[in-house]
Backbone as JSON Lines, residues from 0, in Angstrom:
{"i":0,"aa":"M","n":[25.83,50.02,85.2],"ca":[24.23,49.53,84.28],"c":[24.6,48.17,83.77]}
{"i":1,"aa":"G","n":[24.45,46.93,84.78],"ca":[24.73,45.8,84.26],"c":[23.86,44.91,83.2]}
{"i":2,"aa":"L","n":[23.9,44.03,82.99],"ca":[22.63,43.21,82.15],"c":[21.89,42.48,82.8]}
{"i":3,"aa":"N","n":[20.81,42.22,82.6],"ca":[20.14,41.4,83.25],"c":[20.42,39.68,83.2]}
{"i":4,"aa":"K","n":[19.85,38.99,83.66],"ca":[19.47,37.79,83.82],"c":[19.6,36.93,82.46]}
{"i":5,"aa":"D","n":[18.49,37.77,81.9],"ca":[17.59,36.97,80.47],"c":[18.28,38.28,79.46]}
{"i":6,"aa":"K","n":[19.23,38.99,79.64],"ca":[19.75,39.2,78.82],"c":[21.27,38.6,78.53]}
{"i":7,"aa":"T","n":[21.86,38.0,79.82],"ca":[23.19,37.78,79.47],"c":[23.01,35.93,79.36]}
{"i":8,"aa":"D","n":[22.03,35.36,79.28],"ca":[21.53,34.2,78.94],"c":[21.15,34.22,77.17]}
{"i":9,"aa":"E","n":[20.98,35.19,76.94],"ca":[20.32,34.97,75.37],"c":[21.44,35.8,75.05]}
{"i":10,"aa":"I","n":[22.9,36.45,75.44],"ca":[23.93,36.28,74.73],"c":[24.43,35.18,74.55]}
{"i":11,"aa":"K","n":[24.37,34.4,75.67],"ca":[25.17,32.78,75.96],"c":[24.92,31.85,74.77]}
{"i":12,"aa":"R","n":[23.17,32.36,74.63],"ca":[22.68,31.07,73.6],"c":[23.03,31.44,72.01]}
{"i":13,"aa":"D","n":[23.57,33.15,71.37],"ca":[23.91,33.04,70.52],"c":[25.65,32.81,70.19]}
{"i":14,"aa":"Q","n":[26.19,32.3,71.12],"ca":[27.59,32.36,71.08],"c":[27.51,30.87,70.65]}
{"i":15,"aa":"P","n":[28.6,30.43,69.76],"ca":[29.11,29.15,69.51],"c":[29.26,27.67,70.69]}
{"i":16,"aa":"A","n":[29.02,27.28,71.02],"ca":[29.82,26.59,72.09],"c":[31.78,26.2,71.92]}
{"i":17,"aa":"L","n":[32.2,26.37,72.48],"ca":[33.9,26.55,72.58],"c":[33.74,24.98,72.65]}
{"i":18,"aa":"S","n":[35.24,24.12,72.32],"ca":[35.66,22.89,72.95],"c":[36.86,22.82,73.26]}
{"i":19,"aa":"P","n":[37.74,22.5,74.39],"ca":[39.31,22.24,74.15],"c":[39.5,21.16,73.22]}
{"i":20,"aa":"L","n":[39.91,21.27,72.24],"ca":[41.06,20.43,71.44],"c":[41.33,18.99,71.9]}
{"i":21,"aa":"N","n":[41.44,19.28,73.4],"ca":[41.81,18.21,74.38],"c":[41.09,16.8,73.89]}
{"i":22,"aa":"A","n":[39.2,17.77,74.16],"ca":[37.97,17.08,74.11],"c":[37.53,16.42,72.99]}
{"i":23,"aa":"M","n":[37.88,17.09,72.15],"ca":[37.28,16.62,70.26],"c":[38.11,14.75,70.25]}
{"i":24,"aa":"K","n":[37.28,14.09,69.16],"ca":[37.21,12.67,68.73],"c":[37.6,12.82,67.77]}
{"i":25,"aa":"S","n":[38.85,11.47,67.5],"ca":[39.02,11.62,66.27],"c":[37.94,11.52,64.79]}
{"i":26,"aa":"G","n":[37.72,12.74,64.04],"ca":[37.47,12.96,62.66],"c":[36.87,13.95,63.21]}
{"i":27,"aa":"Q","n":[36.8,14.08,63.97],"ca":[35.5,15.87,64.07],"c":[36.78,17.01,63.88]}
{"i":28,"aa":"E","n":[35.78,17.8,63.34],"ca":[36.48,18.76,62.64],"c":[35.72,20.05,62.91]}
{"i":29,"aa":"G","n":[36.77,21.64,63.31],"ca":[36.15,22.77,63.42],"c":[36.94,23.85,63.35]}
{"i":30,"aa":"T","n":[36.27,24.7,63.69],"ca":[37.45,26.35,63.43],"c":[37.94,26.61,65.14]}
{"i":31,"aa":"V","n":[39.3,27.12,64.73],"ca":[40.45,27.67,66.2],"c":[39.55,29.02,66.39]}
{"i":32,"aa":"K","n":[39.21,29.0,67.32],"ca":[38.11,30.19,67.66],"c":[39.23,31.06,69.0]}
{"i":33,"aa":"Q","n":[40.12,30.11,69.79],"ca":[40.67,30.76,70.53],"c":[41.74,30.05,71.52]}
{"i":34,"aa":"V","n":[43.39,31.1,71.44],"ca":[44.44,30.19,72.01],"c":[44.59,30.66,73.27]}
{"i":35,"aa":"M","n":[44.72,30.39,74.49],"ca":[45.41,30.66,75.66],"c":[47.01,30.29,75.74]}
{"i":36,"aa":"G","n":[47.96,31.08,75.67],"ca":[49.01,31.31,75.87],"c":[49.5,32.29,75.76]}
{"i":37,"aa":"G","n":[51.27,32.22,75.7],"ca":[51.66,33.38,75.51],"c":[52.02,33.62,74.01]}
{"i":38,"aa":"M","n":[53.24,34.19,73.98],"ca":[53.79,34.68,72.6],"c":[54.23,33.55,71.61]}
{"i":39,"aa":"G","n":[54.74,32.51,73.21],"ca":[55.99,32.22,72.36],"c":[54.88,30.37,72.06]}
{"i":40,"aa":"F","n":[54.03,30.41,73.08],"ca":[52.87,29.5,72.59],"c":[52.36,29.45,71.34]}
{"i":41,"aa":"I","n":[52.12,30.76,70.89],"ca":[50.96,31.3,70.02],"c":[51.75,30.79,69.27]}
{"i":42,"aa":"K","n":[53.62,31.56,68.76],"ca":[54.34,31.49,68.03],"c":[54.75,29.95,67.08]}
{"i":43,"aa":"K","n":[54.61,28.95,68.45],"ca":[54.67,27.49,67.97],"c":[53.81,27.11,67.21]}
{"i":44,"aa":"L","n":[52.7,27.81,67.26],"ca":[51.78,27.11,66.59],"c":[51.0,27.79,65.25]}
{"i":45,"aa":"I","n":[51.56,28.67,65.22],"ca":[51.29,29.55,64.11],"c":[52.76,28.84,62.58]}
{"i":46,"aa":"N","n":[53.71,28.22,63.28],"ca":[55.0,27.45,62.68],"c":[53.92,26.27,62.06]}
{"i":47,"aa":"I","n":[53.29,25.67,63.11],"ca":[52.72,24.45,62.18],"c":[51.24,24.97,61.6]}
{"i":48,"aa":"G","n":[50.96,26.26,61.69],"ca":[49.85,26.24,59.96],"c":[48.55,26.29,61.27]}
{"i":49,"aa":"I","n":[48.66,26.64,62.45],"ca":[47.36,26.75,63.39],"c":[47.04,27.83,63.85]}
{"i":50,"aa":"R","n":[46.04,28.55,63.84],"ca":[46.21,29.97,64.08],"c":[44.19,30.07,64.26]}
{"i":51,"aa":"T","n":[44.15,31.22,65.07],"ca":[42.62,31.47,65.53],"c":[42.1,31.79,63.67]}
{"i":52,"aa":"G","n":[41.0,31.34,63.37],"ca":[40.39,31.42,62.38],"c":[41.08,29.84,61.57]}
{"i":53,"aa":"S","n":[41.4,29.33,61.69],"ca":[42.06,27.86,60.95],"c":[41.24,26.68,60.85]}
{"i":54,"aa":"K","n":[40.86,26.18,59.86],"ca":[40.18,24.56,59.93],"c":[41.41,24.06,59.99]}
{"i":55,"aa":"I","n":[39.85,22.78,60.9],"ca":[41.55,22.13,61.63],"c":[40.35,20.59,62.42]}
{"i":56,"aa":"K","n":[41.24,19.07,61.74],"ca":[40.33,18.47,61.63],"c":[41.85,17.39,62.87]}
{"i":57,"aa":"V","n":[40.33,16.46,63.96],"ca":[41.0,15.52,64.54],"c":[41.53,14.71,64.03]}
{"i":58,"aa":"V","n":[42.94,13.68,63.44],"ca":[43.13,12.65,62.76],"c":[43.05,11.74,63.33]}
{"i":59,"aa":"N","n":[43.62,11.63,64.86],"ca":[43.85,10.68,65.98],"c":[44.16,11.27,67.32]}
{"i":60,"aa":"A","n":[42.99,10.62,67.92],"ca":[42.93,10.96,69.7],"c":[43.1,10.43,70.32]}
{"i":61,"aa":"S","n":[43.66,9.04,70.15],"ca":[43.73,8.37,70.83],"c":[45.29,8.06,71.08]}
{"i":62,"aa":"G","n":[45.03,7.83,72.68],"ca":[46.81,7.61,73.07],"c":[47.32,8.63,73.14]}
{"i":63,"aa":"G","n":[48.51,9.07,72.99],"ca":[49.57,10.19,73.29],"c":[49.42,11.36,72.68]}
{"i":64,"aa":"P","n":[49.82,12.05,71.65],"ca":[49.66,13.31,71.87],"c":[48.62,13.06,70.5]}
{"i":65,"aa":"I","n":[47.56,14.79,70.56],"ca":[46.73,14.71,69.48],"c":[47.3,14.26,67.76]}
{"i":66,"aa":"I","n":[46.74,14.33,66.8],"ca":[46.86,14.24,65.77],"c":[46.13,15.39,65.29]}
{"i":67,"aa":"V","n":[46.77,16.07,64.44],"ca":[45.58,17.07,63.33],"c":[46.32,17.55,62.67]}
{"i":68,"aa":"S","n":[45.07,18.08,61.43],"ca":[45.22,18.14,60.24],"c":[44.97,19.83,59.81]}
{"i":69,"aa":"S","n":[46.35,20.79,59.63],"ca":[45.48,22.14,59.78],"c":[46.32,23.16,58.31]}
{"i":70,"aa":"E","n":[45.44,23.33,56.98],"ca":[46.14,24.22,56.23],"c":[46.95,22.94,55.35]}
{"i":71,"aa":"G","n":[46.6,21.52,55.0],"ca":[47.03,20.44,54.06],"c":[48.47,19.83,55.18]}
{"i":72,"aa":"T","n":[48.73,20.54,57.01],"ca":[49.81,19.4,57.35],"c":[49.23,19.27,58.56]}
{"i":73,"aa":"K","n":[49.93,17.8,58.51],"ca":[49.7,16.96,59.97],"c":[50.8,17.4,61.16]}
{"i":74,"aa":"S","n":[49.89,17.42,62.4],"ca":[50.63,18.01,63.23],"c":[50.22,16.98,64.27]}
{"i":75,"aa":"A","n":[51.38,16.77,65.68],"ca":[51.46,15.89,66.84],"c":[51.19,17.5,68.21]}
{"i":76,"aa":"I","n":[49.97,17.23,68.59],"ca":[50.4,18.4,69.91],"c":[49.75,17.34,70.93]}
{"i":77,"aa":"G","n":[49.95,18.05,72.26],"ca":[50.79,17.66,73.5],"c":[49.38,17.72,73.85]}
{"i":78,"aa":"K","n":[48.35,16.8,74.93],"ca":[47.52,16.56,75.97],"c":[47.44,18.64,76.5]}
{"i":79,"aa":"G","n":[48.05,18.4,76.73],"ca":[48.61,20.14,77.52],"c":[48.18,21.02,76.9]}
{"i":80,"aa":"A","n":[48.98,21.29,75.98],"ca":[49.17,22.67,75.08],"c":[47.67,22.15,74.14]}
{"i":81,"aa":"A","n":[47.07,20.91,73.75],"ca":[45.74,21.29,73.52],"c":[44.69,21.66,74.04]}
{"i":82,"aa":"S","n":[45.27,21.49,75.55],"ca":[43.95,21.72,76.47],"c":[43.5,23.42,76.57]}
{"i":83,"aa":"R","n":[44.38,24.2,75.96],"ca":[44.67,25.53,76.0],"c":[44.4,26.31,74.1]}
{"i":84,"aa":"I","n":[43.77,25.17,73.62],"ca":[43.47,25.4,72.09],"c":[41.85,25.41,71.97]}
{"i":85,"aa":"F","n":[41.07,26.61,71.4],"ca":[39.8,26.26,72.17],"c":[38.93,26.4,70.51]}
{"i":86,"aa":"I","n":[37.75,25.25,70.36],"ca":[37.95,24.74,68.35],"c":[35.92,25.19,68.9]}
{"i":87,"aa":"E","n":[35.5,25.59,67.96],"ca":[34.67,25.33,67.38],"c":[34.09,24.05,66.59]}
{"i":88,"aa":"V","n":[33.51,23.45,67.4],"ca":[33.4,21.87,66.75],"c":[31.96,22.32,65.81]}
{"i":89,"aa":"Y","n":[32.53,21.53,64.1],"ca":[31.6,21.27,63.49],"c":[30.32,20.48,63.62]}
{"i":90,"aa":"P","n":[28.87,20.16,63.3],"ca":[27.86,19.08,63.87],"c":[28.5,17.96,62.92]}
{"i":91,"aa":"A","n":[28.27,16.77,63.79],"ca":[28.73,15.7,62.89],"c":[28.36,15.41,61.5]}
{"i":92,"aa":"K","n":[28.41,15.21,60.57],"ca":[28.18,15.13,59.0],"c":[26.82,13.76,59.19]}
{"i":93,"aa":"N","n":[27.66,12.43,59.98],"ca":[26.88,11.3,59.58],"c":[25.75,11.2,61.41]}
{"i":94,"aa":"S","n":[25.24,12.37,61.49],"ca":[24.92,12.17,62.83],"c":[23.49,12.03,62.64]}
{"i":95,"aa":"E","n":[22.53,11.03,63.37],"ca":[21.07,10.83,63.02],"c":[20.37,12.44,62.95]}
{"i":96,"aa":"V","n":[20.77,13.5,63.19],"ca":[19.74,14.44,63.47],"c":[20.0,15.2,61.97]}
{"i":97,"aa":"N","n":[21.12,14.4,61.48],"ca":[21.2,15.43,59.87],"c":[20.55,14.19,59.01]}
{"i":98,"aa":"K","n":[19.76,12.88,59.09],"ca":[19.78,11.98,58.82],"c":[17.9,11.78,58.69]}
{"i":99,"aa":"L","n":[17.63,13.23,59.37],"ca":[15.99,13.12,60.04],"c":[15.67,14.16,58.54]}
């Protein structure tokens, strides 16, 4: 017995939207929610302080690798690797919505 369409839509609305790290802009912050890759890739991320649940801030997303800050450490992550790291992005602090 599967879920009907209304229940499926309801579940999707309750889940936070995830964005790949390579789609984030400089200054954006969020929490790492999912990493797609093998143990070697995951271990490399852990070694630079990035793991599921880590808070992360994009320091510079222009040009070459993406510079991020996590747990007090700045690291460069290539765009290909960044496309496999999924972030729950925090709302912008200075957005028009927050000013109302």
